C-alpha positions in Angstrom: 43.3 -48.1 56.2 45.0 -45.4 56.5 46.6 -43.4 54.0 49.9 -44.0 55.3 49.6 -48.6 54.8 47.6 -48.0 51.4 50.1 -46.3 50.8 52.6 -48.5 51.3 49.9 -51.5 49.9 50.2 -50.0 46.3 53.6 -49.4 46.2 53.9 -53.7 47.0 51.7 -53.6 45.0 53.2 -51.8 41.0 56.7 -53.5 42.6 54.8 -56.7 42.5 52.7 -57.0 38.8 55.3 -53.4 37.4 58.8 -55.0 38.3 59.9 -51.4 39.6 59.4 -47.3 40.3 61.9 -44.9 39.2 62.3 -41.8 42.6 64.6 -39.4 42.1 66.0 -41.0 39.2 67.0 -44.7 41.0 65.0 -48.0 40.4 63.3 -49.2 43.1 62.7 -53.0 43.0 61.8 -54.2 46.3 59.5 -52.2 49.5 62.7 -52.9 51.2 64.8 -51.1 48.8 61.9 -48.1 49.3 62.7 -48.1 53.1 66.1 -48.3 52.7 66.4 -45.0 50.2 63.2 -43.8 52.7 65.7 -43.9 55.7 69.1 -43.6 53.6 68.6 -40.0 52.5 66.9 -37.8 55.9 70.0 -38.9 56.8 73.1 -38.7 54.3 70.9 -35.2 53.7 71.4 -34.2 57.4 74.7 -35.0 57.9 75.7 -33.3 54.9 74.1 -30.4 56.7 75.7 -30.4 59.3 79.1 -30.8 57.6 78.5 -28.0 56.0 77.9 -26.1 59.0 80.8 -27.0 60.3 82.8 -26.0 57.8 81.2 -22.9 57.5 81.2 -22.3 61.3 77.4 -22.0 61.1 74.1 -23.6 63.3 73.0 -25.1 60.5 70.9 -28.2 63.1 67.3 -27.1 62.7 67.6 -26.7 58.9 69.3 -29.7 58.7 66.2 -31.5 61.2 63.5 -30.2 58.7 65.1 -30.9 55.0 66.3 -34.6 56.7 62.6 -34.5 57.5 60.9 -32.9 54.2 62.3 -35.4 52.1 61.6 -38.5 55.0 57.9 -37.5 54.2 58.1 -36.3 50.2 59.3 -39.0 49.2 55.5 -41.3 50.5 54.3 -38.3 48.7 56.5 -39.0 45.4 55.2 -42.7 45.5 51.7 -42.4 45.5 51.8 -39.2 42.4 53.7 -41.6 40.6 50.6 -44.5 40.9 47.9 -41.6 40.8 49.4 -40.5 37.0 49.4 -44.1 36.3 45.9 -44.5 37.4 44.9 -41.4 35.8 46.5 -42.1 32.0 44.1 -45.5 32.3 41.3 -43.0 32.9 42.3 -40.7 30.4 43.0 -43.8 27.2 39.3 -45.8 28.8 36.7 -44.2 27.0 38.5 -44.4 23.5 39.3 -47.7 23.8 35.9 -48.6 25.3 34.2 -47.0 22.0 37.1 -49.4 19.1 35.8 -52.9 21.5 32.4 -51.9 21.0 32.8 -51.7 17.3 34.8 -54.2 17.0 32.0 -56.8 19.0 29.8 -55.1 16.7 31.8 -56.3 13.5 31.3 -59.9 15.0 34.6 -60.5 17.8 34.0 -62.1 20.7 35.1 -59.6 23.8 39.3 -61.6 23.7 39.4 -61.3 20.3 38.5 -57.2 20.8 41.0 -56.9 23.3 43.6 -58.5 21.7 43.0 -56.8 18.6 43.2 -53.2 20.3 46.4 -54.7 22.6 48.6 -55.1 19.0 46.9 -52.2 17.0 47.0 -49.4 20.1 49.6 -48.0 21.8 48.0 -46.6 25.0 48.1 -47.8 29.0 44.9 -49.5 28.2 46.0 -52.4 25.1 49.3 -52.9 27.4 47.3 -53.6 29.5 45.0 -56.2 27.9 48.2 -57.6 26.3 49.2 -58.1 29.9 45.7 -60.2 30.3 46.1 -62.3 27.0 49.9 -62.8 28.3 48.5 -64.0 31.4 45.8 -66.8 30.2 49.0 -67.8 27.1 51.0 -69.0 30.4 48.1 -70.2 32.2 46.0 -68.4 34.2 42.4 -68.2 34.8 40.5 -65.8 33.0 38.9 -64.5 36.8 43.0 -64.0 37.4 44.0 -62.3 34.3 41.8 -59.8 34.8 42.1 -59.2 38.5 45.8 -59.3 37.4 45.5 -56.1 35.1 42.6 -55.0 38.0 45.4 -54.2 40.4 47.8 -53.2 37.5 45.8 -50.4 36.3 45.3 -48.7 39.7 41.8 -46.9 38.7 38.2 -48.4 39.6 36.7 -47.4 36.7 38.9 -49.7 35.1 38.5 -52.1 37.9 33.9 -51.7 37.3 34.6 -52.0 33.2 36.8 -55.3 33.5 33.9 -56.3 36.0 31.3 -55.7 34.3 32.1 -57.5 31.0 33.4 -60.4 33.4 30.3 -60.1 34.5 28.2 -60.0 31.0 30.3 -62.6 29.3 29.1 -64.8 32.2 25.1 -63.8 32.1 25.4 -63.6 28.4 24.5 -60.0 28.2 24.3 -58.5 25.0 28.1 -56.6 26.0 28.2 -54.1 22.7 25.5 -52.1 24.5 26.8 -52.4 27.7 30.2 -50.6 26.4 28.4 -48.4 25.1 26.7 -47.0 28.0 30.0 -47.9 29.8 32.6 -44.9 27.2 29.2 -42.0 28.1 29.7 -42.7 31.5 33.2 -42.2 31.7 33.6 -39.5 29.0 30.6 -37.1 31.7 33.0 -38.5 34.5 36.0 -37.6 32.5 34.8 -33.5 31.3 33.1 -33.2 35.0 36.6 -33.9 36.5 37.8 -31.4 34.0 35.4 -28.9 35.3 36.8 -29.3 39.6 40.2 -28.7 37.8 39.7 -26.2 36.3 37.6 -24.2 39.0 40.1 -25.2 41.4 42.6 -23.7 39.4 40.9 -20.7 39.1 40.8 -20.1 42.6 44.2 -20.6 43.3 45.2 -17.7 40.3 43.4 -15.6 42.1 45.0 -16.0 44.8 48.5 -15.8 43.1 47.3 -13.1 41.3 46.1 -10.8 44.9 49.8 -12.0 46.2 52.3 -11.5 42.7 50.6 -8.7 41.1 47.7 -6.9 43.2 50.1 -6.5 46.0 53.3 -5.6 43.9 50.7 -2.9 42.7 49.5 -1.8 45.9 53.5 -1.3 46.9 54.4 1.0 44.1 51.2 3.9 44.4 52.0 3.2 48.4 56.2 4.0 48.1 56.6 7.0 46.9 53.8 8.7 49.0 54.8 7.3 52.0 57.2 10.2 53.5 54.1 12.0 52.6 52.6 10.5 55.5 55.2 10.6 57.5 55.3 14.3 57.3 51.4 14.3 57.8 51.3 11.8 60.5 54.4 13.2 62.5 
């Protein structure tokens, strides 16, 4: 599956489970509404630029086409960005939720009771998913169906693995609290490694920024005063 189709599938899942998504301040509730926005907004921008060019007696066809194409391709990128932010927020709050769940299970609570406690007493993306899980159970869904739904809604691979592991541990009767402690360590280490990678990428980008906006202007400042002398010397 290519990236384009994958992003549209994610949008369909997001809208089905979360109800709506805001794009450029516009509330989108269906995939059809997104496709309509993706077509109508570039067309509107295209005609706006052409009308402006007509009023100013300028040829804005190139600018109009470029702006329309940029908007057409940037809208799916905005959707992917919003979904990625949601997944990142879930991942960020996951280790703390796992630690609390391990403590609650160690105190004698079951997995469902620990999830209910976290859902009621924490205000994080993971606790919100736990609330949805218990609402699904209350409405008559099976545990597997409720787990599948919150996994879809998380868009987070680590959260899906966590749910799959605790579900299998419950089914097979394995000691969950020990598994949770190990999972928390793994996810914290992964998060630390991810932050290191981002820091390394940021460092390389900063070097480019420093070169463009500091080194080149400083070089120009030193060279501009001596340019007349160089011309005389060369001439």
